[in-house]
VMD Tcl script that draws the C-alpha trace (Angstrom):
set ca {
  {-213.20 -72.45 -65.54}
  {-210.70 -74.46 -67.93}
  {-207.81 -72.06 -66.58}
  {-208.83 -73.06 -63.03}
  {-209.08 -76.57 -63.78}
  {-205.56 -76.52 -65.51}
  {-203.99 -74.71 -62.34}
  {-205.62 -77.35 -60.12}
  {-204.05 -80.27 -62.26}
  {-200.89 -78.71 -62.34}
  {-200.70 -78.06 -58.61}
  {-201.81 -81.77 -58.27}
  {-199.08 -83.00 -60.54}
  {-196.23 -80.97 -58.96}
  {-195.29 -83.66 -56.15}
  {-195.00 -86.18 -58.85}
  {-193.04 -84.02 -61.07}
  {-190.60 -83.20 -58.20}
  {-190.18 -86.73 -57.07}
  {-189.38 -87.52 -61.00}
  {-186.67 -84.91 -60.99}
  {-185.18 -86.20 -57.68}
  {-182.43 -88.85 -57.29}
  {-181.11 -90.73 -54.46}
  {-177.42 -91.02 -53.56}
  {-176.41 -93.83 -51.44}
  {-172.94 -92.43 -49.97}
  {-170.45 -95.20 -49.15}
  {-168.00 -93.31 -47.33}
  {-167.52 -93.36 -43.39}
  {-170.88 -91.62 -43.27}
  {-172.71 -94.68 -44.34}
  {-174.66 -96.58 -41.40}
  {-174.79 -99.89 -43.07}
  {-172.43 -100.46 -45.89}
  {-173.34 -103.95 -46.54}
  {-177.13 -103.48 -46.60}
  {-176.56 -100.72 -49.16}
  {-175.28 -103.04 -51.65}
  {-178.64 -105.14 -51.38}
  {-180.52 -101.92 -51.97}
  {-178.71 -101.10 -55.26}
  {-178.51 -104.80 -56.29}
  {-182.26 -105.34 -55.88}
  {-183.10 -101.93 -57.39}
  {-181.44 -102.85 -60.60}
  {-182.94 -106.34 -60.56}
  {-186.30 -104.84 -60.29}
  {-185.63 -103.40 -63.77}
  {-184.52 -99.71 -62.51}
  {-181.40 -97.93 -63.32}
  {-178.49 -96.94 -61.21}
  {-174.77 -95.54 -61.48}
  {-171.79 -96.57 -59.51}
  {-169.54 -93.34 -58.84}
  {-166.11 -94.95 -58.43}
  {-163.84 -93.40 -55.98}
  {-166.63 -90.78 -55.10}
  {-167.24 -90.87 -51.44}
  {-166.05 -94.58 -51.04}
  {-167.81 -95.70 -54.37}
  {-171.28 -94.20 -53.74}
  {-174.46 -95.26 -55.77}
  {-176.84 -92.89 -57.56}
  {-180.16 -93.82 -58.54}
  {-183.65 -92.37 -59.68}
  {-185.90 -91.78 -56.67}
  {-188.44 -94.28 -57.57}
  {-189.48 -97.85 -56.79}
  {-189.57 -96.93 -52.96}
  {-185.81 -97.16 -52.77}
  {-185.75 -94.50 -49.97}
  {-188.33 -96.13 -47.74}
  {-186.52 -99.42 -48.45}
  {-183.37 -98.07 -47.48}
  {-184.53 -96.45 -44.21}
  {-185.88 -99.86 -43.14}
  {-182.60 -101.52 -43.46}
  {-180.80 -98.46 -41.81}
  {-178.97 -97.67 -44.96}
  {-178.24 -93.85 -44.96}
  {-179.36 -92.12 -48.33}
  {-179.47 -88.44 -49.60}
  {-182.35 -87.24 -51.65}
  {-180.89 -84.70 -53.95}
  {-182.26 -82.71 -56.96}
  {-181.36 -83.54 -60.58}
  {-179.40 -80.46 -60.90}
  {-177.23 -81.70 -58.00}
  {-176.97 -85.15 -59.64}
  {-175.48 -83.56 -62.61}
  {-173.23 -81.63 -60.85}
  {-171.72 -84.59 -59.26}
  {-171.48 -86.44 -62.43}
  {-169.69 -83.64 -64.00}
  {-167.28 -83.54 -61.02}
  {-166.70 -87.35 -61.30}
  {-166.28 -87.26 -65.11}
  {-163.58 -84.44 -65.06}
  {-160.43 -85.77 -66.85}
  {-158.08 -84.76 -64.05}
  {-159.71 -86.67 -61.12}
  {-159.41 -90.38 -60.35}
  {-163.06 -90.98 -60.37}
  {-165.67 -92.30 -63.00}
  {-169.36 -92.80 -63.42}
  {-170.31 -96.38 -64.46}
  {-174.08 -97.33 -65.14}
  {-175.43 -100.39 -63.52}
  {-177.83 -101.86 -66.16}
  {-178.65 -105.55 -65.44}
  {-178.12 -107.57 -61.95}
  {-176.13 -110.63 -62.58}
  {-178.06 -114.02 -61.75}
  {-175.91 -115.70 -58.89}
  {-175.06 -119.24 -58.10}
  {-173.08 -120.41 -54.99}
  {-171.33 -123.69 -55.46}
  {-171.63 -125.34 -52.20}
  {-172.24 -128.93 -50.77}
  {-175.82 -129.62 -49.43}
  {-174.57 -130.37 -45.97}
  {-172.80 -127.18 -45.65}
  {-173.95 -124.74 -43.01}
  {-174.94 -121.12 -44.09}
  {-172.22 -119.71 -41.69}
  {-169.44 -121.99 -43.15}
  {-169.05 -119.59 -46.25}
  {-168.55 -115.82 -45.82}
  {-170.23 -115.14 -49.15}
  {-173.42 -116.66 -48.20}
  {-173.33 -114.72 -45.07}
  {-172.98 -111.60 -47.01}
  {-175.62 -112.51 -49.50}
  {-178.11 -113.37 -46.95}
  {-177.28 -110.32 -44.91}
  {-177.67 -107.92 -47.80}
  {-180.69 -109.69 -48.93}
  {-179.57 -110.63 -52.36}
  {-180.89 -113.71 -53.91}
  {-178.87 -116.80 -55.11}
  {-179.25 -120.35 -56.08}
  {-177.11 -123.00 -54.46}
  {-175.71 -125.67 -56.83}
  {-173.20 -128.48 -56.62}
  {-171.47 -131.25 -58.54}
  {-174.49 -132.62 -60.03}
  {-175.91 -129.48 -61.15}
  {-172.50 -128.08 -62.70}
  {-172.06 -131.57 -64.72}
  {-175.67 -131.15 -65.90}
  {-174.73 -127.74 -67.62}
  {-176.74 -125.66 -65.25}
  {-173.84 -123.07 -65.04}
  {-175.10 -121.65 -68.15}
  {-178.22 -120.38 -66.24}
  {-175.95 -117.98 -64.20}
  {-173.73 -114.92 -64.96}
  {-171.77 -115.03 -61.57}
  {-170.41 -118.06 -59.66}
  {-169.11 -118.15 -56.23}
  {-166.91 -121.29 -55.01}
  {-167.55 -122.52 -51.48}
  {-164.08 -123.41 -49.68}
  {-164.04 -126.44 -51.76}
  {-161.22 -128.96 -52.16}
  {-161.11 -129.66 -55.84}
  {-158.26 -132.04 -55.54}
  {-160.73 -134.73 -53.97}
  {-158.50 -134.91 -50.73}
  {-161.52 -133.85 -48.39}
  {-159.85 -130.71 -47.41}
  {-156.68 -132.47 -46.27}
  {-158.29 -132.80 -42.79}
  {-157.33 -136.56 -42.55}
  {-154.44 -136.04 -39.98}
  {-156.58 -134.13 -37.45}
  {-160.08 -135.24 -37.96}
  {-160.15 -138.81 -39.67}
  {-161.74 -140.32 -36.66}
  {-164.43 -137.57 -36.17}
  {-167.94 -138.49 -37.26}
  {-168.45 -135.39 -39.17}
  {-165.28 -136.23 -41.15}
  {-166.26 -139.66 -41.87}
  {-169.84 -138.86 -42.80}
  {-168.45 -136.17 -45.41}
  {-166.07 -138.71 -47.03}
  {-168.98 -141.34 -47.20}
  {-171.31 -138.64 -48.88}
  {-168.83 -137.60 -51.35}
  {-167.69 -141.11 -52.35}
  {-171.43 -141.83 -52.87}
  {-171.91 -138.95 -54.91}
  {-168.85 -139.67 -57.08}
  {-170.26 -143.26 -57.81}
  {-173.63 -142.12 -58.61}
  {-172.44 -139.70 -61.17}
  {-170.10 -142.74 -62.78}
  {-166.76 -141.58 -61.39}
  {-164.23 -143.94 -59.98}
  {-162.73 -141.69 -57.43}
  {-163.93 -138.26 -55.84}
  {-160.84 -136.69 -57.25}
  {-161.91 -137.59 -60.74}
  {-165.35 -136.07 -59.97}
  {-163.93 -132.96 -58.86}
  {-161.51 -132.71 -61.69}
  {-164.42 -132.86 -63.96}
  {-166.30 -130.17 -62.10}
  {-163.13 -127.77 -62.17}
  {-163.03 -128.21 -65.91}
  {-166.71 -127.24 -66.26}
  {-166.08 -124.25 -64.18}
  {-163.13 -123.32 -66.31}
  {-165.27 -123.66 -69.48}
  {-167.86 -121.49 -67.97}
  {-165.38 -118.69 -67.13}
  {-163.81 -118.99 -70.63}
  {-167.43 -118.51 -72.29}
  {-167.88 -115.21 -70.25}
  {-168.75 -116.15 -66.56}
  {-167.76 -114.25 -63.65}
  {-165.93 -116.44 -60.94}
  {-165.19 -115.45 -57.49}
  {-163.66 -117.60 -54.91}
  {-162.41 -117.63 -51.35}
  {-160.04 -119.70 -49.26}
  {-159.18 -123.21 -50.53}
  {-161.64 -122.84 -53.46}
  {-158.99 -120.63 -55.06}
  {-155.63 -122.67 -55.07}
  {-157.09 -126.03 -55.10}
  {-159.03 -125.28 -58.18}
  {-155.85 -124.48 -59.99}
  {-154.00 -127.23 -58.62}
  {-156.61 -129.82 -59.95}
  {-156.49 -127.99 -63.30}
  {-152.67 -128.34 -63.40}
  {-152.53 -131.94 -62.09}
  {-155.23 -133.18 -64.64}
  {-153.37 -136.04 -65.89}
  {-151.25 -136.61 -62.95}
  {-152.30 -138.61 -59.75}
  {-151.49 -136.27 -56.75}
  {-153.92 -137.69 -54.23}
  {-152.44 -139.95 -51.42}
  {-153.51 -143.44 -50.98}
  {-155.46 -142.67 -47.72}
  {-157.82 -140.65 -49.76}
  {-158.23 -142.71 -53.02}
  {-156.78 -146.27 -52.44}
  {-153.82 -145.93 -54.81}
  {-150.53 -144.27 -54.38}
  {-149.38 -141.04 -55.79}
  {-147.41 -140.37 -59.05}
  {-143.89 -140.26 -57.68}
  {-142.95 -137.69 -60.30}
  {-146.24 -135.64 -59.97}
  {-144.56 -132.27 -59.59}
  {-142.55 -132.47 -62.69}
  {-145.72 -133.33 -64.71}
  {-147.89 -130.42 -63.63}
  {-149.15 -128.42 -66.57}
  {-149.25 -124.60 -65.48}
  {-150.80 -123.64 -68.77}
  {-154.05 -125.11 -67.65}
  {-154.41 -122.81 -64.57}
  {-156.12 -119.33 -63.85}
  {-153.86 -117.59 -61.78}
  {-150.88 -119.60 -60.22}
  {-147.85 -121.19 -61.76}
  {-144.47 -122.73 -60.77}
  {-145.93 -124.35 -57.50}
  {-145.54 -127.78 -56.14}
  {-148.00 -129.97 -54.75}
  {-147.76 -131.68 -51.19}
  {-148.55 -135.36 -51.23}
  {-148.12 -135.90 -47.72}
  {-151.58 -136.91 -46.02}
  {-150.34 -135.60 -42.75}
  {-149.55 -132.13 -43.76}
  {-152.71 -129.75 -44.06}
  {-151.41 -127.49 -47.08}
  {-152.17 -128.60 -50.51}
  {-149.09 -127.00 -51.85}
  {-146.76 -124.02 -51.73}
  {-149.13 -121.53 -53.26}
  {-150.52 -120.11 -49.92}
  {-148.33 -119.03 -47.15}
  {-147.10 -121.12 -44.27}
  {-149.35 -119.99 -41.52}
  {-147.73 -119.57 -38.06}
  {-150.46 -117.99 -35.78}
  {-148.18 -116.39 -33.61}
  {-145.87 -114.66 -36.31}
  {-147.76 -111.37 -36.25}
  {-150.09 -109.55 -33.63}
  {-153.74 -109.58 -34.69}
  {-153.71 -105.74 -34.30}
  {-150.80 -105.49 -36.85}
  {-152.08 -107.76 -39.40}
  {-153.55 -106.11 -42.55}
  {-153.47 -105.88 -46.09}
  {-153.75 -102.87 -48.42}
  {-155.70 -102.07 -51.62}
  {-154.09 -100.93 -54.49}
  {-155.15 -97.68 -56.33}
  {-156.33 -97.93 -59.99}
  {-157.31 -95.64 -62.71}
  {-160.95 -95.27 -62.50}
  {-161.28 -94.14 -66.23}
  {-158.67 -96.42 -67.58}
  {-158.99 -99.60 -65.31}
  {-162.69 -99.75 -64.17}
  {-162.83 -103.29 -63.20}
  {-160.00 -103.50 -60.70}
  {-161.26 -100.06 -59.47}
  {-164.75 -101.43 -59.10}
  {-163.39 -104.42 -57.08}
  {-161.50 -102.35 -54.62}
  {-164.03 -99.77 -53.86}
  {-164.19 -99.09 -50.06}
  {-164.11 -96.51 -47.35}
  {-160.88 -97.49 -46.12}
  {-157.54 -98.56 -47.99}
  {-156.00 -100.78 -45.22}
  {-158.20 -103.80 -44.10}
  {-157.30 -106.28 -41.23}
  {-156.11 -109.59 -42.19}
  {-157.80 -112.94 -41.51}
  {-156.73 -116.50 -41.62}
  {-158.25 -119.48 -43.53}
  {-157.11 -122.75 -44.84}
  {-155.86 -120.62 -47.60}
  {-154.53 -117.43 -45.61}
  {-152.77 -115.49 -48.59}
  {-151.00 -116.14 -51.85}
  {-147.26 -116.27 -52.40}
  {-146.50 -113.43 -54.87}
  {-144.03 -115.48 -56.86}
  {-146.44 -118.03 -57.68}
  {-148.75 -115.63 -59.38}
  {-148.89 -115.37 -63.09}
  {-147.62 -112.12 -64.72}
  {-150.97 -111.25 -66.24}
  {-152.90 -111.23 -63.15}
  {-153.86 -108.16 -61.40}
  {-152.73 -107.82 -57.62}
  {-155.69 -106.10 -55.91}
  {-154.35 -106.12 -52.33}
  {-151.40 -107.44 -50.38}
  {-149.75 -107.21 -47.19}
  {-147.18 -104.57 -47.23}
  {-143.52 -105.84 -46.87}
  {-144.40 -109.45 -46.81}
  {-145.10 -110.61 -50.25}
  {-148.34 -111.96 -49.35}
  {-151.10 -111.35 -51.77}
  {-154.61 -111.23 -50.33}
  {-156.89 -110.36 -53.33}
  {-156.31 -110.83 -57.04}
  {-158.03 -110.62 -60.50}
  {-157.76 -111.75 -63.89}
  {-159.22 -112.62 -67.19}
  {-159.75 -116.00 -68.74}
  {-161.05 -116.23 -72.27}
  {-164.25 -114.13 -72.39}
  {-164.76 -114.16 -68.69}
  {-163.08 -113.07 -65.32}
  {-161.90 -114.62 -61.99}
  {-161.29 -112.94 -58.70}
  {-159.76 -114.82 -55.81}
  {-159.84 -113.57 -52.18}
  {-157.70 -115.56 -49.61}
  {-158.98 -116.31 -46.12}
  {-161.90 -117.64 -44.67}
  {-163.98 -114.99 -42.94}
  {-163.19 -111.20 -42.85}
  {-164.58 -110.67 -39.53}
  {-163.47 -113.98 -37.79}
  {-159.51 -113.63 -37.58}
  {-158.91 -117.23 -36.73}
  {-161.97 -119.25 -37.99}
  {-161.89 -122.86 -36.81}
  {-164.12 -126.03 -37.52}
  {-167.38 -125.83 -35.63}
  {-166.66 -122.01 -34.62}
  {-170.17 -120.18 -34.28}
  {-171.47 -118.24 -37.23}
  {-170.39 -114.60 -37.68}
  {-173.27 -111.85 -37.04}
  {-172.93 -109.34 -39.70}
  {-175.37 -107.16 -37.88}
  {-172.43 -106.35 -35.72}
  {-170.25 -105.67 -38.58}
  {-172.50 -103.56 -40.84}
  {-169.58 -101.53 -42.17}
  {-167.00 -104.45 -42.71}
  {-164.22 -103.34 -45.29}
  {-163.31 -107.01 -45.74}
  {-166.92 -107.86 -46.53}
  {-167.38 -104.95 -48.93}
  {-164.76 -106.53 -51.13}
  {-166.87 -109.68 -51.47}
  {-169.99 -107.47 -52.48}
  {-168.11 -105.47 -54.81}
  {-167.80 -108.67 -56.81}
  {-171.73 -109.13 -57.18}
  {-172.16 -105.59 -58.71}
  {-169.32 -105.21 -61.23}
  {-170.97 -107.57 -63.81}
  {-173.92 -105.28 -63.71}
  {-171.74 -102.45 -65.22}
  {-172.14 -101.41 -68.79}
  {-170.35 -103.92 -71.07}
  {-168.01 -101.34 -72.66}
  {-166.72 -100.26 -69.30}
  {-165.52 -103.94 -68.79}
  {-163.23 -103.81 -71.59}
  {-159.80 -103.43 -69.88}
}
mol new
graphics top color blue
foreach p $ca { graphics top sphere $p radius 0.5 }
foreach p [lrange $ca 0 end-1] q [lrange $ca 1 end] { graphics top cylinder $p $q radius 0.2 }
display resetview
């Protein structure tokens, strides 16, 4: 009788044993049906206390996780392709990836980062590609702005994204084209009221204080990601910390005539040897970003190429460039691309337009933290303009350009020793 009961119990337990011995592979090559949702699947899996693995350069940077926490059901609901494989097959893949003669590596994903998006309260969700990506991938985040930053709330977050902000206090340099538009007038009014409320004489003073808090956050180990004008205006503000570069039309007093001679590039993250533009009628903040001529190249020929890195020796840039393609279509923004000769020598170039000395994507270390800058506004909206409709990511589920954004929310979850580059 005892023998019969033991057999019955064993048979009853078999499905549980089989499930425990299975793993889920989320392929990220061209076979994946929804790359963007796949990031959300693995991110939330880790956030729920589960474990995972990022297989760098294996089938487009695939993910491997235990078959638990309903990961298969959640994936299928979101049209994310998964492959349920045996433990033996998973171990075979890991051995293949870890072979010393292949440019692949297996990185453990252990703890999902807490995410903050720096964005003004009046911003629309579709104004920023990162919030679009996070919302579509179903990754949770908090929105913070100047008040929260100055109150020290950055210490509550591992990863920070900068909305396409103007940290120089020039309201995006939209004055020449939009100074009589109601939305612009209202934006200026709100920013001036906020500066006064926080005891700053000028918006530029407020923005500098915020930029310096962000710099301290990164120096203390934070992960910073910025796009469009949030990249170069941050460095311009830091370089001009003791110099008035803001035209009278914006702050009521004249600029320093010797401003460009007084810039301190030792204060910046990524850029050096640049000049600022103090003409209020010119849209560009300085000469970090390329001069944009919308007719200079056909959209079909405009692309940038990701560099290859050693997965085993340079895991961070490898993580940041995981994709199912190596060439990605270009896209414009207030800051469309960075001039190569303005980038500091220690900064790693992740992607550039071949033959044009235009850098689209870069990464570097600052103190105990890192920064990643991605030029352009929206990877699936080539010539994004003010008041353009939002991008529907359900029509771009396999966007290589958006994949670069989502790579950035995952790499802080990798093992700490893997991040020592």
